[in-house]
DRENPADO-894917 format. One record per residue (C-alpha): y, z, x. Coordinates in Angstrom, 3 decimals. Example, Ala and Ser with C-alpha at 12.3 -4.5 7.8 and 13.67 -1.06 7.14 Angstrom:
     north        up      east
    -4.500     7.800    12.300
    -1.060     7.140    13.670
This chain:
     north        up      east
   -18.525     8.713    17.633
   -19.543    12.254    18.483
   -19.047    14.744    21.894
   -23.083    13.404    22.520
   -22.376     9.718    22.676
   -19.082    10.441    25.556
   -21.490     9.388    28.185
   -22.435     6.928    27.282
   -18.635     5.593    26.666
   -17.749     6.949    30.223
   -20.460     4.481    31.053
   -18.678     1.652    30.173
   -15.707     2.924    31.959
   -15.868     0.235    34.531
   -15.500    -2.270    32.715
   -12.503    -1.718    31.335
   -10.808    -0.830    34.833
    -8.696    -4.190    34.665
    -9.332    -4.737    30.495
    -7.210    -8.111    30.616
    -6.347   -10.588    33.330
    -4.800   -13.888    33.271
    -8.364   -15.965    33.369
    -8.520   -14.117    30.341
    -5.179   -15.734    28.763
    -6.607   -19.299    29.697
    -9.896   -17.999    28.340
    -8.194   -17.884    25.406
    -6.050   -20.768    24.890
    -9.104   -22.705    26.067
   -11.029   -21.715    22.924
    -7.828   -21.827    20.992
    -7.875   -25.524    21.498
   -11.144   -26.144    20.552
   -10.476   -25.031    17.441
    -7.295   -27.004    17.064
    -9.649   -30.217    17.893
   -12.371   -29.110    15.601
    -9.729   -29.069    12.997
    -8.776   -32.391    13.606
   -12.542   -34.167    13.798
   -12.906   -32.114    10.244
    -9.719   -34.219     8.647
    -7.185   -31.718     8.701
    -3.111   -33.323     8.848
    -2.211   -30.211    11.246
    -3.610   -27.144    11.820
    -2.440   -23.702    13.877
    -4.700   -20.902    15.348
    -4.258   -17.409    16.114
    -6.962   -15.718    18.128
    -7.009   -12.251    19.713
    -9.336   -10.188    21.879
    -8.273    -6.253    21.886
    -9.728    -3.335    23.719
    -8.834     0.392    22.676
    -9.706     3.556    23.537
    -9.285     6.714    21.098
   -10.088    10.372    22.083
    -9.218    12.899    19.034
    -9.341    16.820    20.095
    -9.445    19.267    17.428
    -8.812    23.328    17.358
    -9.613    23.170    21.471
   -12.595    20.932    20.585
   -13.537    17.295    21.536
   -13.930    15.643    18.188
   -14.062    11.960    19.144
   -14.292     9.505    21.358
   -13.565     5.935    20.520
   -13.947     2.521    21.934
   -13.195    -0.398    20.636
   -13.631    -4.553    21.336
   -12.611    -6.369    18.418
   -12.306   -10.609    19.321
   -11.660   -12.668    16.610
    -9.549   -15.653    15.441
    -7.563   -17.148    12.112
    -6.722   -20.497    11.636
    -4.644   -22.565     8.502
    -5.038   -26.218     8.507
    -3.214   -28.936     5.884
    -3.795   -31.514     4.897
    -0.716   -32.922     3.268
     1.520   -30.364     2.364
    -1.924   -28.580     1.314
    -2.795   -25.738     3.059
    -6.110   -23.623     3.330
    -6.989   -20.552     5.537
    -9.975   -18.750     6.661
   -10.528   -16.039     9.646
   -13.549   -14.081    11.180
   -14.825   -12.227    14.061
   -17.170   -14.427    15.222
   -16.556   -16.626    17.871
   -19.623   -18.693    18.191
   -19.794   -22.180    18.291
   -21.252   -22.153    14.571
   -19.130   -20.170    13.140
   -16.046   -22.051    14.617
   -17.170   -24.933    12.593
   -17.938   -23.248     9.949
   -14.331   -21.325     9.467
   -12.684   -24.556    10.072
   -14.781   -25.882     7.329
   -14.121   -23.306     5.037
   -10.346   -23.862     5.525
   -10.282   -27.687     5.119
   -12.114   -27.143     1.954
   -10.103   -24.774     0.600
    -6.986   -27.373     1.547
    -8.514   -30.264    -0.191
    -8.313   -27.591    -3.321
    -4.923   -26.075    -3.304
    -1.706   -27.427    -4.717
     0.926   -29.579    -2.920
     3.312   -27.007    -2.097
     6.784   -29.191    -0.084
     7.490   -25.830     1.935
     4.502   -25.657     3.459
     3.637   -26.624     7.069
     3.976   -26.136    10.676
     7.060   -24.473    12.252
     9.729   -27.570    12.577
     9.164   -28.902    16.083
    12.974   -28.277    17.875
    12.468   -24.980    17.052
     8.959   -24.202    19.633
     9.607   -22.024    22.276
     9.733   -23.497    25.714
    10.166   -20.958    27.702
     8.321   -17.844    27.969
    10.111   -14.667    30.078
     8.215   -12.349    31.285
     9.265    -9.507    29.051
     6.904    -6.304    31.339
     4.802    -5.800    28.436
     1.691    -5.403    30.372
     0.799    -2.306    32.609
    -3.364    -2.125    32.752
    -4.409     1.911    33.370
    -7.628     2.825    33.349
    -9.204     3.828    29.944
   -10.606     6.771    31.665
   -12.019     9.636    28.610
   -12.200    12.437    30.762
    -8.249    11.864    31.387
    -7.662    11.369    27.659
    -9.707    14.281    26.687
    -7.477    16.793    29.173
    -4.123    14.773    27.711
    -5.379    15.360    24.415
    -6.266    19.296    25.011
    -2.821    20.182    26.856
    -1.207    18.470    23.504
    -3.384    20.692    21.183
    -3.204    23.775    23.244
     0.587    23.233    23.703
     0.923    23.656    19.660
    -0.997    26.365    19.124
     0.772    28.494    21.741
     4.532    27.317    20.378
     4.487    29.879    18.075
     2.074    32.767    16.722
     2.959    30.735    13.211
     1.313    27.859    13.918
    -2.179    28.063    12.026
    -4.116    25.746    13.017
    -3.742    22.057    15.139
    -5.177    19.166    12.986
    -5.726    16.723    15.696
    -4.398    15.847    18.826
    -4.761    12.288    19.684
    -4.856     9.872    22.745
    -5.023     6.256    22.426
    -4.945     3.268    24.852
    -5.086    -0.380    24.079
    -5.045    -3.717    26.175
    -4.497    -6.977    23.737
    -5.035   -10.005    25.118
    -3.005   -12.568    21.899
    -3.108   -16.473    21.890
    -1.304   -18.991    19.505
    -1.269   -22.619    19.458
    -0.635   -25.288    16.607
    -1.484   -29.357    16.553
     2.252   -30.150    17.313
     0.751   -29.243    21.181
     2.294   -25.596    21.352
    -0.165   -23.353    23.065
     0.587   -20.048    24.462
    -1.089   -16.757    25.924
     0.298   -12.908    26.369
    -1.033    -9.446    27.180
     0.000    -6.233    25.645
    -0.897    -3.066    26.541
     0.432     0.212    24.207
    -0.008     4.555    24.949
     0.271     6.669    22.065
    -0.117    11.305    22.259
    -0.243    12.557    18.545
    -0.441    16.005    17.809
    -0.270    17.254    13.965
     0.015    21.187    13.330
    -0.305    23.254    10.579
     1.817    26.128     9.943
     1.847    29.636     7.749
     3.705    32.029     6.865
     3.448    35.081     3.496
     4.991    31.827     1.648
     2.520    29.063     2.399
     2.028    26.500     4.780
     3.820    23.681     5.812
     2.304    20.835     8.210
     3.914    18.251    10.102
     3.505    15.868    13.490
     5.406    14.188    16.417
     4.069    11.149    18.705
     5.240     9.114    21.405
     4.597     5.925    22.452
     5.088     3.202    24.778
     3.780     0.500    26.886
     3.900     2.142    29.782
     1.830     5.444    30.080
     3.795     6.765    32.730
     7.355     6.611    29.993
     5.488     8.391    27.308
     6.666    12.260    27.030
     4.239    14.490    27.600
     1.595    15.699    25.708
     3.030    19.219    26.409
     6.531    18.056    24.659
     4.634    16.400    21.918
     2.789    19.232    21.021
     5.449    21.556    20.751
     7.519    19.438    18.979
     5.413    19.066    16.163
     4.610    22.513    16.213
     8.426    23.325    16.131
     8.864    20.617    13.317
     5.958    22.239    10.975
     7.255    25.937    11.848
    10.769    24.778    10.788
     9.670    24.364     7.498
     8.179    27.603     6.908
     9.463    29.354     3.595
    11.865    27.256     1.807
    14.472    28.329    -0.350
    16.165    26.512    -3.425
    19.415    24.894    -3.433
    21.495    23.911    -6.585
    21.014    20.149    -7.754
    24.441    18.021    -6.837
    26.169    15.421    -5.373
    26.031    16.142    -1.481
    26.121    14.645     1.706
    23.055    13.582     3.339
    21.675    12.670     6.968
    18.480    10.664     7.278
    17.545    12.119    10.785
    16.610     9.810    13.044
    12.884     9.774    12.296
    13.814     8.571     8.902
    17.075     6.437     9.425
    14.906     3.519    10.748
    13.100     3.350     6.772
    16.379     3.245     4.876
    17.529     0.970     7.310
    14.560    -1.233     6.963
    14.759    -1.449     3.223
    18.005    -3.527     3.772
    16.080    -5.870     6.143
    14.117    -6.389     3.296
    16.340    -7.570     0.873
    17.944   -10.225     3.403
    14.478   -11.081     3.502
    13.798   -14.896     2.867
    10.816   -14.266     0.223
    13.082   -12.037    -1.581
    16.173   -14.644    -1.498
    14.131   -17.193    -2.325
    12.309   -15.554    -5.233
    16.136   -13.981    -6.154
    14.051   -10.890    -6.022
    16.555    -8.696    -4.123
    20.103    -6.764    -5.282
    21.269    -8.900    -2.363
    20.896   -12.074    -3.733
    23.210   -15.071    -2.103
    24.653   -12.552     0.004
    25.450   -14.727     2.969
    28.783   -14.112     4.477
    29.712   -11.201     2.414
    30.430    -7.339     3.057
    27.051    -5.161     1.930
    27.621    -2.271     4.134
    30.105    -0.378     5.735
    32.176    -1.900     8.219
    31.339     0.217    10.917
    27.632    -1.361    11.035
    26.168    -4.135    12.825
    22.217    -4.843    12.663
    22.152    -7.054    16.490
    18.548    -8.239    16.829
    16.912    -8.188    20.704
    13.806    -9.692    21.492
    13.833    -9.648    24.852
    14.430    -5.965    25.774
    11.836    -5.597    28.903
     8.642    -3.252    27.897
    10.360    -2.706    24.831
     7.681    -2.091    21.622
     8.817    -4.965    19.560
     9.663    -7.542    21.855
     7.877   -10.838    22.053
     9.201   -14.242    23.198
     8.204   -16.387    19.803
     7.096   -14.908    16.329
     4.143   -16.050    14.664
     4.802   -19.543    14.334
     5.784   -20.444    18.058
     8.915   -20.312    17.218
    11.372   -19.032    19.691
    12.683   -15.432    19.436
    16.472   -15.703    20.141
    19.286   -12.531    19.601
    21.089   -12.248    16.761
    23.053   -10.114    13.835
    21.634   -10.394    10.582
    25.078    -7.560     9.620
    27.976    -7.869    11.748
    30.686    -5.152    10.922
    29.269    -4.980     7.573
    29.563    -8.427     6.852
    25.791   -10.217     6.336
    25.565   -13.349     9.399
    21.683   -14.102     9.014
    18.575   -13.858     6.439
    15.628   -12.873     8.142
    13.406   -16.669     7.477
    10.197   -17.509     8.216
     9.582   -21.520     8.100
     8.035   -21.126     4.854
    10.942   -18.947     3.564
    14.105   -21.020     5.382
    12.530   -24.944     3.812
    12.521   -22.905     0.576
    16.888   -21.912     0.886
    17.346   -25.160     3.062
    17.932   -23.272     5.797
    16.371   -23.101     9.797
    14.034   -20.402    10.344
    14.870   -17.621    12.441
    12.149   -17.067    14.146
    10.902   -14.118    12.304
     7.784   -14.802    10.583
     6.478   -12.054    12.254
     8.799    -9.268    11.349
    12.210    -7.993    13.135
    12.179    -7.526    16.724
    13.653    -3.999    18.612
    16.731    -4.460    15.308
    19.653    -2.283    17.174
    22.232     0.058    14.549
    25.103    -0.933    16.463
    27.897     1.878    15.261
    29.981     4.303    17.135
    27.164     7.327    17.675
    27.997    11.287    18.069
    26.265    13.875    18.394
    24.398    15.274    15.919
    25.392    18.765    16.792
    28.568    16.584    15.284
    27.767    15.406    12.553
    25.959    18.651    10.852
    29.754    19.817    11.081
    31.491    17.422     9.502
    28.561    17.510     7.212
    29.846    20.867     6.516
    27.540    21.483     3.644
    24.379    19.496     2.747
    21.111    18.000     3.199
    19.027    16.644     6.385
    16.139    14.284     5.461
    13.275    15.287     7.557
    10.525    13.567     5.204
    10.038    11.466     2.390
     7.597    11.271    -0.273
     6.821     8.235    -3.043
     7.625     4.765    -3.129
    10.815     4.641    -5.120
    13.069     2.009    -4.150
    13.490    -1.266    -5.733
    14.795    -3.355    -3.937
    16.021    -6.014    -6.757
    18.122    -3.586    -7.931
    18.789    -1.125    -5.456
    17.657     1.557    -6.878
    16.824     4.187    -5.065
    14.819     7.982    -5.761
    12.653     9.826    -3.457
    11.142    12.923    -3.176
    12.252    14.727    -0.149
    12.055    17.547     2.237
    14.189    18.873     5.125
    16.816    21.349     5.964
    19.898    22.912     4.155
    23.161    22.989     5.869
    25.554    25.372     5.504
    29.382    25.635     7.671
    28.128    22.554    10.180
    24.598    24.844    10.456
    21.427    24.309     9.710
    20.342    27.240     6.968
    17.169    26.684     5.691
    14.561    24.531     4.961
    13.763    22.633     1.763
    11.622    21.074    -0.290
    10.144    19.610    -3.425
    13.848    17.674    -3.450
    14.742    13.975    -5.007
    17.258    12.079    -3.520
    19.100     9.477    -5.188
    21.315     6.735    -5.236
    21.837     2.488    -5.010
    21.131     1.432    -1.780
    24.985    -0.638    -2.203
    26.031     2.932    -2.428
    24.643     4.169     0.186
    25.001     1.641     3.099
    28.760     1.364     1.898
    29.029     5.179     2.157
    27.659     5.017     5.868
    30.271     7.802     7.261
    28.469     8.796    10.962
    25.724     7.720    13.181
    23.973     9.792    15.648
    23.326     9.045    19.379
    19.778    10.155    18.983
    18.109     6.786    19.351
    14.619     6.254    18.006
    12.807     3.372    20.006
     9.120     3.863    19.065
     9.607     2.022    15.773
    11.387    -2.310    15.146
    14.223    -0.654    13.598
    15.942     1.607    16.933
    18.696     4.126    15.345
    19.591     6.954    15.544
    20.502    10.212    12.499
    22.620     8.284     9.843
    24.843    10.480     7.022
    25.400     9.298     3.863
    28.812    10.387     2.452
    27.141    11.451    -0.609
    24.140    11.336    -2.913
    22.081    13.390    -5.713
    19.829    15.729    -4.740
    17.757    17.367    -7.212
    15.594    20.031    -7.377
    12.631    20.067    -8.834
């Protein structure tokens, strides 16, 4: 949508002052119930339905000018039916009665032609959530285009004004969204919940005589009042871009490597992937059959906290209706649980862990210290600031990725470096984690600060 269309968006503002209400939750639950009834009527032995209604506003400015204003409203549902152990599914954004009938018919027809799978089916009834604590996930605010525009302009100008070496901004964006989602199945489970999300994003390009560098920063939260200010976001993006200017070469060798908090969550995610039920039953994990084995340094515990109030990763149940609970996947270096859905759990003859939707607020628990102290502990080494490529093999644990960041000498950041490759094996990497930062990043499903690996191969390209 262009600037000329902004007035039209503002004209809709009164419609989204209170994006979703409890009445919307009840309406969506009733909608799910109608679809489940239709599935039974058309011959399904069992069925499950997910339905959603999402409202969003996105405002982008670039180089001080309003570029786009986008208002969205997405509604739809997906249904999965079971005939015996045969499964079929369909989804649509058309919520009319005729569409319900057609979607159910399509799912039933697919199920009748698929092969039987003894592991498929709804979650075990005794695992379904029966309590739904208030996790404080919904904080609606009027989606005002002018307010969003002004905030985006502040982020944009803050980035441009930060340093004379900032060449230009490649967009500052303000997003706001309200969602209402429901899930129900033929076992009698039915629940609907609302959620809100707000974010500020800035993308910056810096320039020197030796070339240009780009970086970004963002803040996201359930409550708009908990966001970093647009000024902070714009300045942080600019600072990161400027710090990358004028990289210098380093010799190839074995060095300590510090994954900053922005990158460390991805490293932990590789471990979670290796402990995932699908990787385990397909025998496609370097941590195959590792339950109760030591697979990381004893300093590391990975604990899931799905009921943290206002947290981005919180939920009362997963996408199968299974209750979420606190649990450790790794405790003092030892594997305590795999990450399981009902389907993967049945393959492994284990109960689901309530993680059909992934992990919830997975937290790295270890003795932490300020990053400045970790740099002194490093002495000489490499701080990973960004990663490129997909060179991670969960089957073998081999790890090799393009990287850029900062070279450290005498415990201090010395100069930027880029076009490097860092390599090792995940089994060694996780066992050689020797320090954990207190700079915890709460913006992602994995909550962690910076992580220091004792040594990895760092190769100059």
